[in-house]
NUPABA-291941 format. One record per residue (C-alpha): residue number from 0; chain; x, y, z. Coordinates in nm, 2 decimals. Layout:
% NUPABA-291941
+------+-------+--------+--------+--------+
| resi | chain |      x |      y |      z |
+------+-------+--------+--------+--------+
|  NUM |     A |      X |      Y |      Z |
...
+------+-------+--------+--------+--------+
***
This chain:
% NUPABA-291941
+------+-------+--------+--------+--------+
| resi | chain |      x |      y |      z |
+------+-------+--------+--------+--------+
|    0 |     A | -20.91 |  -2.19 |  10.93 |
|    1 |     A | -21.19 |  -2.43 |  11.02 |
|    2 |     A | -21.23 |  -2.75 |  10.83 |
|    3 |     A | -21.59 |  -2.65 |  10.74 |
|    4 |     A | -21.48 |  -2.32 |  10.59 |
|    5 |     A | -21.20 |  -2.50 |  10.39 |
|    6 |     A | -21.45 |  -2.74 |  10.25 |
|    7 |     A | -21.69 |  -2.46 |  10.16 |
|    8 |     A | -21.42 |  -2.29 |   9.96 |
|    9 |     A | -21.34 |  -2.60 |   9.75 |
|   10 |     A | -21.56 |  -2.70 |   9.46 |
|   11 |     A | -21.63 |  -3.06 |   9.38 |
|   12 |     A | -21.33 |  -3.17 |   9.17 |
|   13 |     A | -21.37 |  -3.25 |   8.81 |
|   14 |     A | -21.09 |  -3.50 |   8.80 |
|   15 |     A | -21.04 |  -3.85 |   8.93 |
|   16 |     A | -20.80 |  -3.94 |   9.22 |
|   17 |     A | -20.56 |  -4.09 |   8.97 |
|   18 |     A | -20.52 |  -3.76 |   8.77 |
|   19 |     A | -20.25 |  -3.52 |   8.89 |
|   20 |     A | -20.37 |  -3.17 |   8.99 |
|   21 |     A | -20.30 |  -2.90 |   8.73 |
|   22 |     A | -20.09 |  -2.60 |   8.83 |
|   23 |     A | -20.16 |  -2.24 |   8.75 |
|   24 |     A | -19.87 |  -2.02 |   8.62 |
|   25 |     A | -19.83 |  -1.86 |   8.96 |
|   26 |     A | -19.81 |  -2.19 |   9.15 |
|   27 |     A | -19.45 |  -2.14 |   9.27 |
|   28 |     A | -19.52 |  -1.78 |   9.39 |
|   29 |     A | -19.81 |  -1.91 |   9.60 |
|   30 |     A | -19.59 |  -2.18 |   9.76 |
|   31 |     A | -19.31 |  -1.93 |   9.82 |
|   32 |     A | -19.55 |  -1.69 |  10.00 |
|   33 |     A | -19.68 |  -1.96 |  10.23 |
|   34 |     A | -20.01 |  -2.04 |  10.05 |
|   35 |     A | -20.19 |  -2.34 |  10.18 |
|   36 |     A | -20.26 |  -2.54 |   9.87 |
|   37 |     A | -20.57 |  -2.75 |   9.82 |
|   38 |     A | -20.75 |  -2.92 |   9.53 |
|   39 |     A | -21.00 |  -2.70 |   9.35 |
|   40 |     A | -21.17 |  -2.80 |   9.03 |
|   41 |     A | -20.87 |  -3.01 |   8.92 |
|   42 |     A | -20.61 |  -2.74 |   9.02 |
|   43 |     A | -20.37 |  -2.70 |   9.31 |
|   44 |     A | -20.49 |  -2.36 |   9.45 |
|   45 |     A | -20.42 |  -2.15 |   9.76 |
|   46 |     A | -20.70 |  -2.16 |  10.01 |
|   47 |     A | -20.53 |  -1.91 |  10.24 |
|   48 |     A | -20.20 |  -1.75 |  10.33 |
|   49 |     A | -20.03 |  -1.67 |  10.66 |
|   50 |     A | -20.27 |  -1.39 |  10.75 |
|   51 |     A | -20.56 |  -1.64 |  10.76 |
|   52 |     A | -20.91 |  -1.62 |  10.60 |
|   53 |     A | -21.06 |  -1.37 |  10.85 |
|   54 |     A | -20.78 |  -1.11 |  10.80 |
|   55 |     A | -20.77 |  -1.17 |  10.42 |
|   56 |     A | -21.15 |  -1.11 |  10.40 |
|   57 |     A | -21.14 |  -0.79 |  10.61 |
|   58 |     A | -20.83 |  -0.66 |  10.43 |
|   59 |     A | -21.01 |  -0.69 |  10.10 |
|   60 |     A | -21.30 |  -0.49 |  10.23 |
|   61 |     A | -21.07 |  -0.22 |  10.37 |
|   62 |     A | -20.78 |  -0.20 |  10.12 |
|   63 |     A | -20.69 |  -0.44 |   9.83 |
|   64 |     A | -20.68 |  -0.81 |   9.79 |
|   65 |     A | -20.51 |  -1.00 |   9.51 |
|   66 |     A | -20.66 |  -1.32 |   9.39 |
|   67 |     A | -20.53 |  -1.58 |   9.14 |
|   68 |     A | -20.82 |  -1.71 |   8.93 |
|   69 |     A | -20.61 |  -1.85 |   8.65 |
|   70 |     A | -20.80 |  -2.18 |   8.68 |
|   71 |     A | -21.09 |  -2.01 |   8.51 |
|   72 |     A | -21.13 |  -2.07 |   8.13 |
|   73 |     A | -21.05 |  -1.78 |   7.89 |
|   74 |     A | -21.19 |  -1.82 |   7.54 |
|   75 |     A | -21.20 |  -1.60 |   7.23 |
|   76 |     A | -21.50 |  -1.61 |   6.99 |
|   77 |     A | -21.42 |  -1.46 |   6.65 |
|   78 |     A | -21.68 |  -1.46 |   6.37 |
|   79 |     A | -21.56 |  -1.61 |   6.05 |
|   80 |     A | -21.71 |  -1.32 |   5.87 |
|   81 |     A | -21.49 |  -1.08 |   6.07 |
|   82 |     A | -21.79 |  -0.90 |   6.22 |
|   83 |     A | -21.82 |  -0.91 |   6.59 |
|   84 |     A | -22.20 |  -0.88 |   6.57 |
|   85 |     A | -22.21 |  -1.22 |   6.40 |
|   86 |     A | -22.03 |  -1.38 |   6.69 |
|   87 |     A | -22.27 |  -1.21 |   6.93 |
|   88 |     A | -22.57 |  -1.32 |   6.74 |
|   89 |     A | -22.43 |  -1.68 |   6.74 |
|   90 |     A | -22.37 |  -1.68 |   7.11 |
|   91 |     A | -22.73 |  -1.57 |   7.17 |
|   92 |     A | -22.83 |  -1.93 |   7.05 |
|   93 |     A | -22.69 |  -2.05 |   7.38 |
|   94 |     A | -22.76 |  -1.78 |   7.64 |
|   95 |     A | -23.08 |  -1.57 |   7.72 |
|   96 |     A | -22.88 |  -1.25 |   7.75 |
|   97 |     A | -22.86 |  -0.96 |   7.50 |
|   98 |     A | -22.51 |  -1.02 |   7.36 |
|   99 |     A | -22.57 |  -0.80 |   7.06 |
|  100 |     A | -22.64 |  -0.51 |   7.30 |
|  101 |     A | -22.29 |  -0.53 |   7.46 |
|  102 |     A | -22.11 |  -0.22 |   7.33 |
|  103 |     A | -21.74 |  -0.23 |   7.24 |
|  104 |     A | -21.54 |  -0.20 |   7.56 |
|  105 |     A | -21.81 |  -0.34 |   7.78 |
|  106 |     A | -21.89 |  -0.68 |   7.93 |
|  107 |     A | -22.20 |  -0.86 |   8.06 |
|  108 |     A | -22.29 |  -1.15 |   8.29 |
|  109 |     A | -22.45 |  -1.44 |   8.10 |
|  110 |     A | -22.58 |  -1.80 |   8.15 |
|  111 |     A | -22.55 |  -2.11 |   7.94 |
|  112 |     A | -22.89 |  -2.28 |   7.96 |
|  113 |     A | -23.02 |  -2.63 |   7.88 |
|  114 |     A | -23.34 |  -2.75 |   7.72 |
|  115 |     A | -23.51 |  -2.76 |   8.07 |
|  116 |     A | -23.40 |  -2.40 |   8.14 |
|  117 |     A | -23.13 |  -2.52 |   8.38 |
|  118 |     A | -22.80 |  -2.34 |   8.41 |
|  119 |     A | -22.50 |  -2.52 |   8.25 |
|  120 |     A | -22.26 |  -2.25 |   8.37 |
|  121 |     A | -22.24 |  -1.87 |   8.43 |
|  122 |     A | -21.99 |  -1.67 |   8.25 |
|  123 |     A | -21.87 |  -1.32 |   8.16 |
|  124 |     A | -21.88 |  -1.20 |   7.79 |
|  125 |     A | -21.68 |  -0.89 |   7.68 |
|  126 |     A | -21.70 |  -0.71 |   7.35 |
|  127 |     A | -21.34 |  -0.63 |   7.24 |
|  128 |     A | -21.45 |  -0.47 |   6.91 |
|  129 |     A | -21.35 |  -0.74 |   6.66 |
|  130 |     A | -21.42 |  -1.04 |   6.88 |
|  131 |     A | -21.58 |  -1.16 |   7.20 |
|  132 |     A | -21.38 |  -1.25 |   7.51 |
|  133 |     A | -21.54 |  -1.51 |   7.74 |
|  134 |     A | -21.45 |  -1.62 |   8.09 |
|  135 |     A | -21.60 |  -1.94 |   8.22 |
|  136 |     A | -21.58 |  -2.14 |   8.55 |
|  137 |     A | -21.29 |  -2.37 |   8.61 |
|  138 |     A | -21.49 |  -2.68 |   8.67 |
|  139 |     A | -21.69 |  -2.63 |   8.35 |
|  140 |     A | -21.41 |  -2.50 |   8.12 |
|  141 |     A | -21.37 |  -2.81 |   7.92 |
|  142 |     A | -21.74 |  -2.88 |   7.89 |
|  143 |     A | -21.81 |  -2.51 |   7.80 |
|  144 |     A | -21.54 |  -2.51 |   7.53 |
|  145 |     A | -21.69 |  -2.83 |   7.38 |
|  146 |     A | -22.04 |  -2.67 |   7.40 |
|  147 |     A | -21.93 |  -2.37 |   7.21 |
|  148 |     A | -21.75 |  -2.58 |   6.94 |
|  149 |     A | -22.05 |  -2.81 |   6.90 |
|  150 |     A | -22.30 |  -2.53 |   6.85 |
|  151 |     A | -22.11 |  -2.23 |   6.71 |
|  152 |     A | -21.83 |  -2.37 |   6.49 |
|  153 |     A | -22.03 |  -2.30 |   6.18 |
|  154 |     A | -22.01 |  -1.93 |   6.25 |
|  155 |     A | -21.72 |  -1.87 |   6.49 |
|  156 |     A | -21.35 |  -1.96 |   6.54 |
|  157 |     A | -21.33 |  -2.07 |   6.90 |
|  158 |     A | -20.99 |  -2.02 |   7.06 |
|  159 |     A | -20.91 |  -2.13 |   7.41 |
|  160 |     A | -20.63 |  -1.92 |   7.58 |
|  161 |     A | -20.45 |  -2.16 |   7.82 |
|  162 |     A | -20.13 |  -1.95 |   7.80 |
|  163 |     A | -20.29 |  -1.66 |   8.00 |
|  164 |     A | -20.31 |  -1.62 |   8.37 |
|  165 |     A | -20.61 |  -1.43 |   8.53 |
|  166 |     A | -20.58 |  -1.23 |   8.85 |
|  167 |     A | -20.83 |  -1.01 |   9.04 |
|  168 |     A | -20.74 |  -0.70 |   9.24 |
|  169 |     A | -21.04 |  -0.62 |   9.46 |
|  170 |     A | -21.12 |  -0.36 |   9.73 |
|  171 |     A | -21.15 |   0.02 |   9.78 |
|  172 |     A | -20.78 |   0.08 |   9.72 |
|  173 |     A | -20.76 |  -0.14 |   9.41 |
|  174 |     A | -20.80 |   0.16 |   9.17 |
|  175 |     A | -20.53 |   0.36 |   9.35 |
|  176 |     A | -20.29 |   0.07 |   9.33 |
|  177 |     A | -20.35 |  -0.01 |   8.96 |
|  178 |     A | -20.36 |   0.35 |   8.84 |
|  179 |     A | -19.99 |   0.38 |   8.93 |
|  180 |     A | -19.93 |   0.16 |   8.63 |
|  181 |     A | -20.22 |   0.27 |   8.40 |
|  182 |     A | -20.36 |   0.62 |   8.49 |
|  183 |     A | -20.65 |   0.58 |   8.26 |
|  184 |     A | -20.78 |   0.29 |   8.47 |
|  185 |     A | -20.95 |   0.56 |   8.69 |
|  186 |     A | -21.19 |   0.64 |   8.40 |
|  187 |     A | -21.32 |   0.29 |   8.37 |
|  188 |     A | -21.67 |   0.22 |   8.51 |
|  189 |     A | -21.82 |  -0.11 |   8.64 |
|  190 |     A | -21.82 |  -0.37 |   8.36 |
|  191 |     A | -21.59 |  -0.17 |   8.13 |
|  192 |     A | -21.34 |  -0.41 |   7.97 |
|  193 |     A | -21.07 |  -0.40 |   7.71 |
|  194 |     A | -20.69 |  -0.41 |   7.64 |
|  195 |     A | -20.46 |  -0.22 |   7.87 |
|  196 |     A | -20.09 |  -0.21 |   7.91 |
|  197 |     A | -19.96 |  -0.27 |   8.27 |
|  198 |     A | -19.58 |  -0.26 |   8.32 |
|  199 |     A | -19.56 |  -0.27 |   7.94 |
|  200 |     A | -19.74 |  -0.60 |   7.95 |
|  201 |     A | -20.04 |  -0.64 |   7.71 |
|  202 |     A | -20.33 |  -0.73 |   7.93 |
|  203 |     A | -20.71 |  -0.75 |   7.92 |
|  204 |     A | -20.86 |  -0.55 |   8.21 |
|  205 |     A | -21.22 |  -0.54 |   8.33 |
|  206 |     A | -21.36 |  -0.33 |   8.62 |
|  207 |     A | -21.54 |  -0.62 |   8.78 |
|  208 |     A | -21.50 |  -0.90 |   9.03 |
|  209 |     A | -21.65 |  -1.15 |   9.26 |
|  210 |     A | -21.64 |  -0.98 |   9.60 |
|  211 |     A | -21.90 |  -0.70 |   9.59 |
|  212 |     A | -21.61 |  -0.45 |   9.60 |
|  213 |     A | -21.48 |  -0.22 |   9.34 |
|  214 |     A | -21.19 |  -0.38 |   9.16 |
|  215 |     A | -21.04 |  -0.53 |   8.84 |
|  216 |     A | -20.98 |  -0.86 |   8.67 |
|  217 |     A | -20.67 |  -0.88 |   8.47 |
|  218 |     A | -20.59 |  -1.14 |   8.20 |
|  219 |     A | -20.21 |  -1.15 |   8.15 |
|  220 |     A | -19.98 |  -1.36 |   7.94 |
|  221 |     A | -19.86 |  -1.65 |   8.16 |
|  222 |     A | -19.48 |  -1.57 |   8.12 |
|  223 |     A | -19.54 |  -1.21 |   8.25 |
|  224 |     A | -19.79 |  -1.30 |   8.53 |
|  225 |     A | -19.53 |  -1.33 |   8.81 |
|  226 |     A | -19.37 |  -1.00 |   8.73 |
|  227 |     A | -19.70 |  -0.82 |   8.74 |
|  228 |     A | -19.82 |  -0.99 |   9.06 |
|  229 |     A | -19.49 |  -0.94 |   9.24 |
|  230 |     A | -19.51 |  -0.57 |   9.16 |
|  231 |     A | -19.87 |  -0.54 |   9.28 |
|  232 |     A | -19.79 |  -0.73 |   9.60 |
|  233 |     A | -19.50 |  -0.49 |   9.68 |
|  234 |     A | -19.77 |  -0.23 |   9.76 |
|  235 |     A | -19.84 |  -0.24 |  10.13 |
|  236 |     A | -20.21 |  -0.20 |  10.06 |
|  237 |     A | -20.22 |  -0.53 |   9.87 |
|  238 |     A | -20.23 |  -0.88 |  10.03 |
|  239 |     A | -20.26 |  -1.22 |   9.85 |
|  240 |     A | -20.60 |  -1.37 |   9.91 |
|  241 |     A | -20.69 |  -1.74 |   9.90 |
|  242 |     A | -21.01 |  -1.93 |   9.81 |
|  243 |     A | -21.14 |  -1.92 |  10.16 |
|  244 |     A | -21.18 |  -1.55 |  10.18 |
|  245 |     A | -21.30 |  -1.54 |   9.81 |
|  246 |     A | -21.58 |  -1.77 |   9.92 |
|  247 |     A | -21.69 |  -1.56 |  10.22 |
|  248 |     A | -21.66 |  -1.23 |  10.03 |
|  249 |     A | -21.88 |  -1.36 |   9.74 |
|  250 |     A | -22.13 |  -1.50 |   9.99 |
|  251 |     A | -22.17 |  -1.17 |  10.17 |
|  252 |     A | -22.21 |  -1.01 |   9.82 |
|  253 |     A | -22.50 |  -1.25 |   9.74 |
|  254 |     A | -22.31 |  -1.40 |   9.44 |
|  255 |     A | -22.37 |  -1.75 |   9.32 |
|  256 |     A | -22.11 |  -2.03 |   9.31 |
|  257 |     A | -22.17 |  -2.26 |   9.02 |
|  258 |     A | -22.23 |  -2.62 |   9.13 |
|  259 |     A | -22.36 |  -2.50 |   9.47 |
|  260 |     A | -22.61 |  -2.22 |   9.43 |
|  261 |     A | -22.68 |  -2.28 |   9.06 |
|  262 |     A | -22.66 |  -2.59 |   8.85 |
|  263 |     A | -22.82 |  -2.78 |   8.56 |
|  264 |     A | -23.14 |  -2.83 |   8.76 |
|  265 |     A | -23.18 |  -2.46 |   8.85 |
|  266 |     A | -23.34 |  -2.20 |   8.62 |
|  267 |     A | -23.24 |  -1.83 |   8.62 |
|  268 |     A | -23.58 |  -1.74 |   8.77 |
|  269 |     A | -23.54 |  -1.99 |   9.05 |
|  270 |     A | -23.19 |  -1.85 |   9.12 |
|  271 |     A | -23.32 |  -1.49 |   9.13 |
|  272 |     A | -23.10 |  -1.41 |   8.82 |
|  273 |     A | -23.38 |  -1.30 |   8.59 |
|  274 |     A | -23.23 |  -0.95 |   8.61 |
|  275 |     A | -22.96 |  -1.08 |   8.38 |
|  276 |     A | -23.22 |  -1.14 |   8.10 |
|  277 |     A | -23.25 |  -0.82 |   7.91 |
|  278 |     A | -23.58 |  -0.70 |   7.75 |
|  279 |     A | -23.45 |  -0.77 |   7.39 |
|  280 |     A | -23.45 |  -1.15 |   7.47 |
|  281 |     A | -23.78 |  -1.17 |   7.66 |
|  282 |     A | -24.12 |  -1.22 |   7.51 |
|  283 |     A | -24.20 |  -0.94 |   7.28 |
|  284 |     A | -23.84 |  -0.83 |   7.26 |
|  285 |     A | -23.65 |  -0.76 |   6.94 |
|  286 |     A | -23.48 |  -1.11 |   6.96 |
|  287 |     A | -23.73 |  -1.30 |   7.17 |
|  288 |     A | -23.61 |  -1.65 |   7.27 |
|  289 |     A | -23.40 |  -1.87 |   7.05 |
|  290 |     A | -23.20 |  -2.01 |   7.34 |
|  291 |     A | -23.23 |  -2.35 |   7.52 |
|  292 |     A | -23.51 |  -2.37 |   7.77 |
|  293 |     A | -23.67 |  -2.04 |   7.65 |
|  294 |     A | -24.03 |  -2.16 |   7.69 |
|  295 |     A | -23.98 |  -2.28 |   8.05 |
|  296 |     A | -23.79 |  -1.96 |   8.14 |
|  297 |     A | -24.06 |  -1.74 |   7.98 |
|  298 |     A | -24.33 |  -1.92 |   8.17 |
|  299 |     A | -24.15 |  -1.86 |   8.50 |
|  300 |     A | -24.09 |  -1.50 |   8.41 |
|  301 |     A | -24.46 |  -1.45 |   8.36 |
|  302 |     A | -24.60 |  -1.68 |   8.64 |
|  303 |     A | -24.31 |  -1.72 |   8.88 |
|  304 |     A | -24.12 |  -2.03 |   8.98 |
|  305 |     A | -24.22 |  -2.26 |   9.26 |
|  306 |     A | -23.90 |  -2.20 |   9.45 |
|  307 |     A | -23.66 |  -1.91 |   9.50 |
|  308 |     A | -23.30 |  -1.85 |   9.60 |
|  309 |     A | -23.29 |  -1.62 |   9.91 |
|  310 |     A | -23.05 |  -1.48 |  10.16 |
|  311 |     A | -23.07 |  -1.63 |  10.51 |
|  312 |     A | -22.96 |  -1.49 |  10.84 |
|  313 |     A | -22.93 |  -1.71 |  11.15 |
|  314 |     A | -23.12 |  -1.59 |  11.46 |
|  315 |     A | -22.82 |  -1.72 |  11.67 |
|  316 |     A | -22.45 |  -1.74 |  11.63 |
|  317 |     A | -22.41 |  -2.09 |  11.49 |
|  318 |     A | -22.32 |  -2.10 |  11.12 |
|  319 |     A | -22.55 |  -2.30 |  10.89 |
|  320 |     A | -22.35 |  -2.48 |  10.62 |
|  321 |     A | -22.42 |  -2.59 |  10.27 |
|  322 |     A | -22.65 |  -2.90 |  10.25 |
|  323 |     A | -22.85 |  -2.82 |  10.57 |
|  324 |     A | -23.22 |  -2.90 |  10.52 |
|  325 |     A | -23.48 |  -2.62 |  10.56 |
|  326 |     A | -23.82 |  -2.66 |  10.73 |
|  327 |     A | -24.12 |  -2.43 |  10.77 |
|  328 |     A | -24.14 |  -2.48 |  11.14 |
|  329 |     A | -23.97 |  -2.66 |  11.43 |
|  330 |     A | -24.16 |  -2.98 |  11.41 |
|  331 |     A | -24.27 |  -3.05 |  11.05 |
|  332 |     A | -24.11 |  -3.36 |  10.89 |
|  333 |     A | -24.14 |  -3.21 |  10.54 |
|  334 |     A | -23.82 |  -3.06 |  10.41 |
|  335 |     A | -23.90 |  -2.74 |  10.21 |
|  336 |     A | -23.56 |  -2.65 |  10.08 |
|  337 |     A | -23.18 |  -2.66 |  10.12 |
|  338 |     A | -22.90 |  -2.43 |  10.21 |
|  339 |     A | -22.66 |  -2.40 |   9.92 |
|  340 |     A | -22.39 |  -2.18 |  10.07 |
|  341 |     A | -22.33 |  -2.08 |  10.43 |
|  342 |     A | -22.07 |  -1.97 |  10.68 |
|  343 |     A | -21.96 |  -1.68 |  10.90 |
|  344 |     A | -21.97 |  -1.34 |  10.74 |
|  345 |     A | -21.68 |  -1.14 |  10.88 |
|  346 |     A | -21.81 |  -0.81 |  10.75 |
|  347 |     A | -22.16 |  -0.89 |  10.87 |
|  348 |     A | -22.03 |  -1.01 |  11.21 |
|  349 |     A | -22.24 |  -1.32 |  11.21 |
|  350 |     A | -22.36 |  -1.63 |  11.02 |
|  351 |     A | -22.50 |  -1.58 |  10.66 |
|  352 |     A | -22.63 |  -1.83 |  10.41 |
|  353 |     A | -22.82 |  -1.87 |  10.08 |
|  354 |     A | -23.06 |  -2.14 |   9.98 |
|  355 |     A | -23.38 |  -2.23 |   9.81 |
|  356 |     A | -23.73 |  -2.21 |   9.97 |
|  357 |     A | -24.08 |  -2.23 |   9.82 |
|  358 |     A | -24.17 |  -1.89 |   9.66 |
|  359 |     A | -24.45 |  -1.82 |   9.91 |
|  360 |     A | -24.19 |  -1.83 |  10.19 |
|  361 |     A | -23.93 |  -1.62 |  10.01 |
|  362 |     A | -24.04 |  -1.28 |  10.14 |
|  363 |     A | -23.79 |  -1.09 |  10.36 |
|  364 |     A | -23.82 |  -1.16 |  10.73 |
|  365 |     A | -24.00 |  -1.49 |  10.68 |
|  366 |     A | -23.90 |  -1.74 |  10.95 |
|  367 |     A | -23.77 |  -2.08 |  10.85 |
|  368 |     A | -23.56 |  -2.34 |  11.03 |
|  369 |     A | -23.24 |  -2.53 |  10.94 |
|  370 |     A | -23.16 |  -2.87 |  11.07 |
|  371 |     A | -22.80 |  -2.87 |  11.22 |
|  372 |     A | -22.68 |  -3.17 |  11.41 |
|  373 |     A | -23.03 |  -3.28 |  11.49 |
|  374 |     A | -23.15 |  -2.94 |  11.61 |
|  375 |     A | -23.38 |  -2.69 |  11.42 |
|  376 |     A | -23.21 |  -2.35 |  11.41 |
|  377 |     A | -23.42 |  -2.04 |  11.33 |
|  378 |     A | -23.33 |  -1.83 |  11.02 |
|  379 |     A | -23.48 |  -1.52 |  10.87 |
|  380 |     A | -23.51 |  -1.47 |  10.50 |
|  381 |     A | -23.28 |  -1.17 |  10.43 |
|  382 |     A | -23.24 |  -0.92 |  10.15 |
|  383 |     A | -22.94 |  -0.99 |   9.92 |
|  384 |     A | -22.66 |  -0.88 |   9.92 |
|  385 |     A | -22.57 |  -0.89 |  10.29 |
|  386 |     A | -22.31 |  -0.62 |  10.23 |
|  387 |     A | -22.38 |  -0.32 |  10.00 |
|  388 |     A | -22.17 |  -0.33 |   9.68 |
|  389 |     A | -21.92 |  -0.06 |   9.60 |
|  390 |     A | -21.91 |  -0.09 |   9.22 |
|  391 |     A | -21.81 |   0.23 |   9.04 |
|  392 |     A | -22.11 |   0.28 |   8.80 |
+------+-------+--------+--------+--------+
***
């Protein structure tokens, strides 16, 4: 694994050098299976195993990969009234998405925004009938919990779930593997979510993931996590997958990594995430606005933003990494944008990247240039995702 790919897989840590890294419940299993451990958002996490990043990536696309994402934050929102709709209505104070419209047994992608329309974090919100189940990013989990407590404690009980692990089983054979233990899994559709028993363990299962492949995310009580994971890994179609392949898989799928492709200075419209804002929350909708930064986001929805997240494909074979400056031509001194994620796409068979360019230059096939080691390399704006998703809708 190259040093550049390793660094691309690891987020900026949210801890100081004097603080010890936290360990996920499956830490000993990762070490025993030869996981190469690295710091990631304050946790000691496997970046790859013996197979290596390339094989792990391709195996996930062809069969089933198992990811440990227990560093993510898991939070329950329960309305003090006992009515889930009151918790949903309260959460809509903080996100531009239609939370009231999430049916029981379903989940939705959402965004915490700030007063400037910037993104504080992206998250998943599931309706479990009598409460909401929320999954947030590892580097933001403490800030997100504090954000929820500050703004929603008048209406909701907010319960963090540090005693649960979270794993993802991704790839075209994931459903076959998991249905051995829960046959009704096959009836789930993309973004279905709810309680399921696996090996007589009470889990929360969603049909979703971060690879562009069909698959599942499974929240499991920490004491039972190793038994479940060991059983799944006994299937020859399942390999353990580290952060390196997780990063290349999500990049090919055109999915954002918080702190890289989206952050507090990026709006949903700039990030090409306006699809996540449902009609009910837009101007003229049943519950128009009411979330931080609504006026700025509404203006951009109507008139467009000045910049746009796009896919980028190199004309040559050299990968273009995060942080590379973008230019409109080979000689102009004026930087027009930045690459926010980049690397080799194993399924694409070449370099792929994402970044921000001025909106007039965001059309597919537009030629831009990235500066890499003093040279200007040509890139073409490309349609996202780079690899067609296989979600079961």
